[in-house]
Each structure stands twice: as C-alpha cells, then as structure tokens.
C-alpha positions as CSV (number, residue, x, y, z in Angstrom):
1,M,-9.0,-22.3,14.7
2,R,-6.3,-22.1,12.1
3,T,-8.3,-24.2,9.7
4,I,-11.4,-21.9,10.1
5,A,-9.3,-18.8,9.4
6,L,-7.8,-20.5,6.3
7,A,-11.3,-21.5,5.1
8,V,-12.5,-17.9,5.5
9,L,-9.5,-16.6,3.6
10,V,-10.0,-19.0,0.7
11,G,-13.7,-18.3,0.6
12,S,-13.2,-14.6,0.5
13,L,-10.6,-15.0,-2.2
14,I,-13.0,-17.0,-4.3
15,L,-15.8,-14.4,-3.8
16,L,-13.5,-11.5,-4.7
17,G,-12.5,-13.3,-7.9
18,L,-16.1,-13.8,-8.8
19,I,-16.9,-10.1,-8.2
20,V,-13.9,-8.9,-10.3
21,F,-14.6,-11.1,-13.3
22,R,-18.4,-10.9,-13.2
23,K,-18.4,-7.1,-13.3
24,K,-16.1,-7.2,-16.4
25,L,-13.5,-5.1,-14.7
26,G,-10.8,-6.8,-16.6
27,L,-7.2,-6.3,-15.8
28,G,-7.1,-2.5,-16.2
29,W,-7.5,-1.9,-12.5
30,L,-4.4,-4.0,-11.9
31,T,-2.3,-1.7,-14.0
32,V,-3.6,1.4,-12.1
33,F,-2.9,-0.4,-8.8
34,G,0.6,-1.4,-9.9
35,T,1.3,2.2,-10.9
36,H,0.1,3.5,-7.6
37,L,2.3,0.9,-5.8
38,V,5.4,1.9,-7.7
39,L,4.8,5.6,-7.2
40,A,4.3,5.0,-3.5
41,A,7.7,3.3,-3.2
42,V,9.3,6.1,-5.2
43,G,7.8,8.7,-2.9
44,I,9.1,7.0,0.2
45,Y,12.5,6.5,-1.4
46,I,12.7,10.2,-2.2
47,V,11.9,11.2,1.4
48,N,14.5,8.7,2.7
49,F,17.3,9.7,0.4
50,S,16.7,13.3,-0.5
51,G,18.8,14.7,2.4
52,L,16.3,17.3,3.4
53,L,15.6,15.7,6.7
54,T,18.6,13.6,7.7
55,E,17.1,12.2,10.9
56,V,13.9,10.9,9.3
57,Y,13.9,7.4,7.7
58,I,10.6,5.8,6.7
59,P,11.0,2.0,6.3
60,I,9.6,0.5,3.1
61,N,7.3,-2.3,4.3
62,P,3.8,-3.4,3.4
63,A,2.1,-1.1,5.9
64,T,3.8,2.1,4.7
65,I,3.5,1.2,1.0
66,G,-0.2,0.4,1.6
67,A,-0.8,3.7,3.3
68,V,0.9,5.6,0.6
69,T,-0.8,3.6,-2.2
70,V,-4.2,4.4,-0.8
71,L,-3.6,8.0,0.3
72,G,-1.1,9.1,-2.4
73,L,1.2,12.1,-1.7
74,P,-0.7,13.1,1.5
75,G,0.1,9.6,2.7
76,V,3.8,10.3,2.4
77,L,3.4,13.5,4.3
78,M,1.3,11.7,6.9
79,L,4.1,9.1,7.5
80,L,6.7,11.9,7.6
81,G,4.6,13.8,10.2
82,L,4.1,10.7,12.3
83,K,7.8,9.8,12.2
84,I,8.8,13.4,13.3
85,T,6.2,13.7,16.1
86,L,6.3,10.1,17.5
87,F,9.9,9.2,17.2
C-alpha cells in the first residue's frame, strides 16, 4: 500500500512539472508564492506578538501558513476567529 501511494505521489509530481514547464509559466509564479508565504508568516507573527489579544496564540505550522497563504488577510482573521470561538 505504501509503495502504491509513493508511486502516485511521484507520478503526480512528474505530471505537475510537465504542466508547469509546458505552459511556459517560468519561475515568476514561484516568486509570487514565496512572497505570499512570507507575508502569511508575518501576519500570524503580528497577531501572536502584538499584545492586542493576550490569550490568543496561533501556532505557525504548515496548516496555518497554508490557509493564510491561500486566503490572505481574511485567512488570518479566520484563524483568529476560530481560535477565539473554539478554544
């Protein structure tokens, strides 16, 4: 089962590489993605250490960074709202 999962992962990685380089996307999208990733981390860092809400701490992990990278500033607010209401 593990071998099948690894084969699917490698196959999808190869196909994704073909799509990226066939469409001539270049590496410009990587710069935009990196910028979004850094801004997501900075947004979470500001919430954690701003002192506005002392009882709220959003951990910086792949799930939270991914949510904020995709959603932007509303993603930070979403995580903040989830943290306040659920915990």
